C-alpha positions in Angstrom: 29.6 139.6 -108.9 26.0 138.8 -107.9 25.0 139.5 -104.3 24.7 135.9 -103.4 28.0 134.8 -105.0 30.7 133.7 -102.7 33.9 132.3 -104.2 35.9 129.6 -102.6 38.5 131.8 -101.1 35.9 134.2 -99.8 34.0 131.4 -98.2 37.2 130.1 -96.5 37.9 133.7 -95.3 34.5 134.1 -93.8 34.7 130.7 -92.0 38.1 131.5 -90.5 37.7 135.2 -89.7 34.1 135.1 -88.4 34.2 131.5 -87.1 31.5 128.8 -87.5 30.4 129.2 -83.9 29.6 132.9 -84.4 27.6 132.2 -87.6 25.7 129.4 -85.7 25.1 132.0 -83.0 23.4 134.3 -85.4 21.3 131.5 -86.8 20.3 130.5 -83.3 18.6 133.8 -82.6 14.9 133.9 -82.1 14.3 136.0 -85.2 13.0 134.3 -88.3 14.6 136.8 -90.8 18.0 136.7 -89.2 17.9 132.9 -89.1 16.9 132.6 -92.7 19.6 135.2 -93.9 22.3 133.3 -92.0 21.0 130.0 -93.4 21.4 131.5 -96.9 24.9 132.6 -96.1 25.7 129.1 -94.8 24.3 127.6 -98.0 26.5 129.9 -100.2 29.6 129.0 -98.2 28.8 125.3 -98.3 28.2 125.4 -102.1 31.5 127.2 -102.6 33.5 124.8 -100.4 31.9 121.6 -101.7 32.0 122.6 -105.4 28.2 122.9 -105.6 28.7 126.5 -106.9 29.6 126.1 -110.6 30.2 129.8 -111.3 33.6 130.8 -112.6 35.4 133.4 -110.4 38.7 133.6 -112.3 42.2 133.3 -111.0 41.1 133.7 -107.3 39.9 130.0 -107.5 43.5 128.9 -107.4 43.8 130.3 -103.9 41.3 127.8 -102.4 42.9 125.2 -100.1 41.5 121.8 -99.1 38.1 122.5 -97.7 37.1 119.0 -96.3 38.0 120.0 -92.8 35.8 123.1 -92.9 32.9 121.2 -94.4 33.2 118.6 -91.6 33.2 121.3 -88.9 30.2 123.0 -90.5 28.3 119.6 -90.5 29.2 119.0 -86.8 28.2 122.5 -85.8 24.8 122.1 -87.5 24.2 118.7 -85.8 25.1 120.4 -82.5 22.5 123.0 -83.1 19.8 120.4 -83.8 19.6 119.3 -80.2 20.8 122.4 -78.3 18.5 124.2 -75.9 20.2 127.5 -76.7 18.9 127.4 -80.3 15.5 129.0 -81.1 12.8 127.2 -83.1 13.6 129.2 -86.2 17.3 128.4 -85.9 16.6 124.7 -85.4 14.4 124.7 -88.5 17.2 126.3 -90.6 19.8 123.9 -89.3 17.6 120.9 -90.2 16.9 122.5 -93.6 20.6 122.9 -94.3 21.3 119.2 -93.4 18.4 118.1 -95.6 19.6 120.0 -98.6 23.3 119.2 -98.3 23.9 115.8 -96.7 22.0 113.3 -98.9 23.3 112.8 -102.4 21.4 114.7 -105.1 22.4 112.0 -107.6 22.1 108.4 -106.5 24.7 107.4 -109.1 27.3 109.3 -107.1 29.2 106.6 -105.1 30.2 108.9 -102.3 27.6 109.1 -99.5 30.1 109.5 -96.7 28.3 112.6 -95.4 25.1 110.6 -94.8 27.0 107.9 -92.9 28.9 110.6 -90.9 25.5 112.3 -90.0 23.9 109.0 -89.0 26.9 108.2 -86.7 27.1 111.6 -85.1 23.6 113.0 -85.3 20.9 110.4 -85.7 20.0 110.3 -82.0 20.0 114.1 -81.9 17.4 114.2 -84.8 15.3 111.6 -83.0 15.5 113.7 -79.9 13.8 116.5 -81.8 11.1 114.1 -83.1 10.4 113.0 -79.6 9.8 116.4 -78.1 6.3 117.0 -76.7 5.5 120.8 -76.7 2.8 120.4 -74.0 5.4 119.1 -71.5 7.8 121.5 -69.6 11.5 121.8 -70.3 11.3 121.0 -74.0 13.5 122.2 -76.9 12.3 125.5 -78.5 10.5 124.6 -81.7 8.2 126.0 -84.4 5.1 124.1 -85.7 7.2 122.9 -88.6 10.3 121.6 -86.7 9.3 118.0 -86.0 8.1 117.3 -89.6 11.3 118.8 -91.0 13.2 116.4 -88.8 11.1 113.5 -90.1 11.8 114.5 -93.7 15.6 114.6 -92.9 15.3 111.1 -91.4 13.6 109.8 -94.5 16.2 111.4 -96.9 19.1 109.9 -94.8 17.5 106.5 -94.9 16.9 106.6 -98.7 20.5 107.6 -99.2 21.8 104.3 -97.8 23.2 101.8 -100.3 23.1 98.4 -98.7 21.3 96.3 -96.0 24.1 96.5 -93.4 23.8 100.3 -93.5 20.1 100.2 -93.2 20.4 97.7 -90.3 22.7 100.1 -88.5 20.2 102.9 -89.0 17.4 100.7 -87.6 19.5 99.5 -84.7 20.4 103.1 -83.6 16.7 104.0 -83.7 15.7 100.8 -81.9 18.3 101.4 -79.2 17.2 105.1 -78.7 13.5 104.3 -78.4 14.0 101.3 -76.1 16.3 103.3 -74.0 13.5 105.9 -73.4 10.9 103.4 -72.2 10.6 103.6 -68.4 7.7 102.1 -66.4 8.3 104.7 -63.7 8.5 107.8 -65.9 5.5 108.4 -68.2 7.2 111.5 -69.7 10.0 109.3 -71.1 7.5 106.8 -72.5 5.5 109.4 -74.5 8.9 110.9 -75.7 9.7 107.4 -77.1 6.2 107.1 -78.7 6.6 110.6 -80.2 10.0 109.7 -81.6 8.4 106.6 -83.2 5.7 108.9 -84.7 8.6 110.9 -86.3 9.9 107.7 -87.9 6.5 106.7 -89.1 6.2 110.1 -90.9 9.7 109.7 -92.3 11.3 106.3 -93.1 8.1 104.3 -92.6 9.7 100.9 -93.0 11.9 101.6 -89.9 9.0 103.0 -87.9 6.8 100.1 -88.9 9.4 97.6 -87.8 9.8 99.2 -84.5 6.0 99.6 -84.0 5.8 95.8 -84.4 8.2 95.2 -81.5 6.5 93.4 -78.6 4.5 95.7 -76.4 4.9 98.9 -78.5 1.5 98.9 -80.2 -0.1 97.7 -77.0 1.4 100.7 -75.2 0.0 103.1 -77.8 -3.5 101.7 -77.2 -3.0 101.7 -73.4 -1.9 105.3 -73.4 -5.1 106.2 -75.2 -6.9 105.3 -72.0 -4.7 107.4 -69.8 -6.3 110.1 -67.6 -3.6 112.6 -68.7 -4.6 114.5 -71.8 -1.0 114.8 -73.2 -0.6 111.0 -73.1 -3.8 110.5 -75.0 -2.8 113.1 -77.6 0.6 111.6 -78.3 -0.8 108.0 -78.4 -3.6 108.9 -80.8 -1.2 110.6 -83.1 1.1 107.6 -83.1 -1.9 105.3 -83.9 -2.8 107.6 -86.8 0.7 107.4 -88.2 1.0 103.6 -87.6 -2.1 102.8 -89.6 -0.7 104.0 -92.9 -0.4 100.5 -94.2 -3.4 98.1 -94.4 -1.7 95.5 -92.2 -1.4 97.9 -89.4 -4.8 99.4 -90.0 -6.5 96.0 -89.7 -4.8 95.5 -86.3 -6.1 98.9 -85.1 -9.6 98.3 -86.5 -9.7 95.2 -84.3 -8.1 96.7 -81.2 -8.4 100.4 -81.4 -11.5 101.6 -83.2 -13.8 101.2 -80.1 -11.2 103.0 -78.0 -11.0 105.9 -80.5 -14.7 106.2 -80.6 -14.9 106.2 -76.8 -12.3 109.0 -76.6 -14.1 111.0 -79.3 -17.4 110.7 -77.5 -16.2 111.3 -73.9 -13.3 113.8 -74.1 -14.1 117.5 -73.8 -10.6 118.5 -75.0 -11.0 119.5 -78.7 -7.3 118.9 -79.4 -7.8 115.2 -78.5 -11.3 114.9 -79.9 -10.2 116.0 -83.4 -7.2 113.7 -83.4 -9.4 110.7 -82.4 -11.7 111.7 -85.3 -8.7 111.8 -87.7 -7.8 108.3 -86.5 -11.3 107.1 -87.4 -11.1 108.9 -90.7 -7.9 107.2 -91.6 -9.2 103.8 -90.7 -12.4 104.5 -92.6 -10.5 105.2 -95.7 -8.2 102.1 -95.6 -9.8 100.7 -98.8 -8.7 103.7 -100.8 -11.1 104.7 -103.7 -12.3 101.1 -104.1 -16.1 101.4 -103.7 -16.4 97.7 -102.6 -13.8 98.0 -99.8 -15.5 100.4 -97.4 -14.4 99.8 -93.9 -17.4 101.4 -92.2 -21.2 101.3 -92.7 -22.8 103.3 -95.5 -23.0 107.0 -94.6 -20.4 106.8 -91.7 -17.6 108.5 -93.7 -19.9 111.3 -94.8 -20.7 111.9 -91.1 -17.0 112.0 -90.2 -16.3 114.4 -93.1 -19.1 116.7 -92.1 -17.6 117.0 -88.6 -14.2 117.7 -90.1 -15.7 120.5 -92.3 -17.4 121.9 -89.2 -14.1 122.2 -87.3 -12.3 123.5 -90.4 -14.7 126.4 -90.7 -14.5 127.3 -87.0 -12.2 130.4 -86.7 -12.2 130.2 -82.8 -10.1 127.0 -83.0 -6.3 127.5 -83.3 -4.6 126.7 -86.6 -2.6 123.8 -85.1 -5.9 122.0 -84.2 -7.8 122.9 -87.4 -5.1 121.4 -89.6 -6.1 118.0 -88.2 -9.5 118.5 -89.9 -7.7 118.7 -93.2 -5.7 115.6 -92.3 -9.1 113.8 -91.8 -10.4 115.1 -95.2 -7.2 113.9 -96.9 -8.2 110.4 -96.0 -11.9 110.6 -96.3 -11.9 112.2 -99.8 -10.9 108.8 -101.2 -14.7 108.4 -101.0 -16.4 110.0 -104.0 -19.5 111.0 -101.9 -17.3 112.9 -99.5 -15.3 114.7 -102.2 -18.5 115.7 -104.0 -20.0 117.1 -100.8 -16.7 118.9 -99.9 -16.3 120.8 -103.1 -19.9 122.0 -102.8 -19.1 123.5 -99.4 -17.3 126.7 -100.5 -16.7 128.1 -97.0 -14.9 124.8 -96.1 -12.8 125.0 -99.3 -11.8 128.7 -98.6 -10.9 127.8 -95.0 -8.6 125.0 -96.2 -7.0 127.4 -98.8 -6.4 130.0 -96.0 -4.7 127.3 -93.9 -2.5 126.4 -96.8 -1.2 130.0 -96.9 -0.4 130.0 -93.1 3.1 129.8 -91.6 2.4 126.2 -90.5 3.8 124.3 -93.5 3.1 120.8 -92.0 -0.4 121.1 -93.6 0.9 121.2 -97.2 0.9 117.4 -97.8 -2.6 117.0 -96.4 -4.0 119.8 -98.6 -2.2 118.4 -101.7 -3.6 114.9 -101.0 -7.1 116.3 -100.6 -6.9 118.2 -103.9 -5.5 115.2 -105.7 -8.4 113.1 -104.5 -11.0 115.8 -105.4 -9.6 116.1 -109.0 -9.0 112.3 -109.3 -5.5 113.2 -110.5 -3.8 110.3 -108.7 -2.0 107.5 -110.6 -4.6 105.0 -111.9 -3.6 101.6 -113.3 -4.9 100.7 -116.7 -7.8 98.4 -116.6 -7.7 95.6 -119.1 -11.1 94.1 -119.7 -9.8 90.6 -120.4 -7.9 90.6 -117.0 -11.1 91.8 -115.2 -13.1 89.0 -116.7 -10.3 86.5 -115.7 -10.2 87.9 -112.2 -14.0 87.5 -111.8 -13.9 84.0 -113.2 -11.2 83.0 -110.7 -13.2 84.8 -107.9 -10.5 87.4 -107.2 -11.4 90.8 -105.9 -11.9 93.4 -108.6 -11.9 97.1 -107.6 -15.1 99.0 -108.4 -15.4 102.6 -109.5 -17.7 104.9 -107.6 -20.5 106.3 -109.9 -19.4 109.9 -108.8 -15.8 109.3 -110.0 -16.9 109.4 -113.6 -15.6 112.2 -116.0 -18.6 114.6 -115.7 -18.5 114.6 -111.9 -14.8 115.2 -112.0 -15.2 118.2 -114.3 -17.9 119.7 -112.0 -15.5 119.4 -109.0 -12.7 121.1 -110.9 -15.0 124.1 -111.8 -16.0 124.5 -108.1 -12.3 124.4 -107.0 -11.4 127.1 -109.5 -14.3 129.2 -108.3 -13.2 128.9 -104.7 -9.7 130.2 -105.4 -7.6 127.0 -105.6 -5.0 128.6 -107.9 -4.0 131.2 -105.3 -3.6 128.6 -102.7 -1.5 126.4 -105.0 0.7 129.3 -105.9 1.4 130.0 -102.2 2.2 126.3 -101.5 4.7 126.2 -104.3 6.6 129.2 -102.9 7.0 127.5 -99.5 10.8 127.7 -98.7 10.9 124.6 -96.5 12.0 120.9 -96.6 8.4 120.1 -95.8 7.6 120.8 -99.5 9.0 117.4 -100.6 9.3 116.1 -104.1 6.3 113.9 -103.6 4.2 117.0 -102.5 5.5 118.8 -105.6 4.4 115.9 -107.8 0.9 116.0 -106.3 0.7 119.8 -106.9 1.7 119.3 -110.5 -1.0 116.6 -110.9 -3.6 119.0 -109.6 -2.4 121.8 -112.0 -2.7 119.4 -114.9 -6.2 118.4 -113.9 -7.2 122.1 -113.5 -5.9 122.9 -117.0 -7.9 120.3 -118.8 -10.6 122.8 -120.1 -9.3 125.5 -122.4 -11.8 128.0 -120.9 -10.2 127.7 -117.5 -6.6 128.3 -118.6 -6.9 132.1 -118.7 -8.0 132.0 -115.0 -5.0 129.9 -114.1 -2.6 132.5 -115.8 -4.4 135.5 -114.3 -4.0 134.0 -110.7 -0.3 133.2 -111.1 -0.5 129.5 -111.9 1.8 129.8 -114.9 4.7 131.1 -112.8 4.0 128.5 -110.1 4.3 125.7 -112.6 7.9 126.7 -113.7 9.7 125.4 -110.5 7.5 122.3 -110.5 8.7 121.6 -114.1 12.3 122.0 -113.1 12.5 120.2 -109.7 11.0 117.1 -108.2 10.2 113.6 -109.4 10.3 112.7 -113.0 6.5 112.1 -113.0 5.9 115.4 -111.4 8.1 117.3 -113.8 6.4 115.7 -116.8 3.0 116.6 -115.6 4.0 120.2 -114.8 5.5 120.5 -118.3 2.3 119.1 -119.8 0.2 121.7 -117.9 2.6 124.5 -119.0 2.3 123.4 -122.6 -1.5 123.4 -122.4 -1.6 126.9 -120.9 1.0 128.3 -123.2 -0.9 127.0 -126.3 -3.7 129.5 -125.7 -2.0 132.3 -123.8 -0.7 135.5 -125.4 2.3 136.7 -123.4 1.8 140.4 -124.5 -1.7 140.3 -122.9 -0.8 138.1 -119.9 1.9 140.6 -118.8 4.0 138.0 -117.0 7.3 139.7 -117.9 10.3 137.5 -117.6 8.2 134.6 -116.1 6.3 134.2 -119.3 9.5 134.2 -121.3 10.8 131.3 -119.2 7.6 129.4 -120.3 8.7 129.6 -123.9 12.2 128.6 -122.9 10.6 125.4 -121.7 8.4 125.1 -124.7 10.5 122.5 -126.5 10.9 120.5 -123.3 7.2 120.5 -122.8 6.5 119.2 -126.3 9.2 116.6 -126.1 8.2 115.2 -122.7 4.4 115.3 -123.2 4.2 114.6 -127.0 1.3 117.1 -127.2 2.2 118.4 -130.6 1.9 122.1 -129.5 5.0 123.0 -131.4 3.1 122.6 -134.6 -0.2 124.1 -133.4 1.1 127.2 -131.5 -0.8 130.5 -132.1 0.5 132.9 -134.7 1.8 135.3 -132.0 4.2 132.7 -130.7 7.0 133.9 -132.9 10.6 132.7 -132.9 11.5 135.8 -130.8 9.5 134.4 -127.9 11.0 130.9 -128.3 14.5 132.2 -128.2 
């Protein structure tokens, strides 16, 4: 029996002999390795009791009793851990990861989503409490740098798992009641807790957060807190403004009411933590038009100046990682501008600094790095431009998006070469290996898009193989969104067409490539099956 195999009766025995509380006690310890090991044990137990483990264990399976009560007790224990002060930051992360992996349905065609409804009724306010924590205030829950974003991911998955409007209304009402209950004119700490919880919703189920941000007085309070004399108030408020401006409707409100305030904070504050957040707010507002050259929000050259300051912070090793990651957040928005992305890829120290941050324990940076790389390689989804419709739009005086001159094919190819030279494959490989709920399906799709763009030139594919890109593509081809899996398979097919496994020395990993060969060809229609090299014998394809 494999080391990680736990049959149903073994799982039941562990739960009843050791007790769920004792297992939670181990996971609550302030030791990352023990917390992760206990999390893996919990996952094996949960898979066995819920039927997620499809392995056959023989006659012993007949000994398993009804496990619904044990599953419910495990769920309640994990929810209790989420908001407990006795739980370490690593233990809280693993409890949230277990809830994220096991509560929402993996297949939306499954009619049973009772676990999600149970979690919302018994634990939604506890998850919001985690989102609302402000590490700079005293008497807060122990957390890691990843905890609040993992909680936001869980909120998003729970909301996506709901099936009808009454269920979504209930979710929204619980969040509304929680946030309104925290507002207190006589207690500023409660107010910033409410605003921080709202930031968590804006990073997760955005529709819910956007609705609550539109409540009377909420947005005005964010802007007012920016002018507070207390630094922690400014920090929380600026972050909330950044997250609230994700949609153009909200961005236009803040451009009217908040840009001058953000500029004022950026110029006057001496605290770099606030200064860089104000800069990111300006970066986000400056990129509200996306890659449409005709929809620039700021004057010519302004975005380049903002990007230059972001790169300066990014390359400063004396600034802590938590602050430097905001420089990458700013670049993730500003690299919609082709001038900015062209300057960025020419700055090799800045690229290497970003790649080093991508390998750090702080996984909240993964999405921003992926966005930046997608922008630099122009691998985002582009709508097909039909000339006749463009002419019709011009005739009817409708807005027609314009392509920046530096977004043409030859400029994109030059940027890809510079990224490869700076070591982008090594960074992508580390990002794919991140064992965290922060590595969402959307992030995986973006990484697959980047890999496909990097594999465009046959001369570069050997470099991708040598630096571990082939192995990194395998999980991207097997897990994630359909669009992401197709692009990962397409990239694998391109690489496999020119790579000799005997030379590449990738052992079992390369053999898995060829196990996916037919899938790659079927999904991508590349025709590699008929043009594979002579060394790709049937033995390798078996």
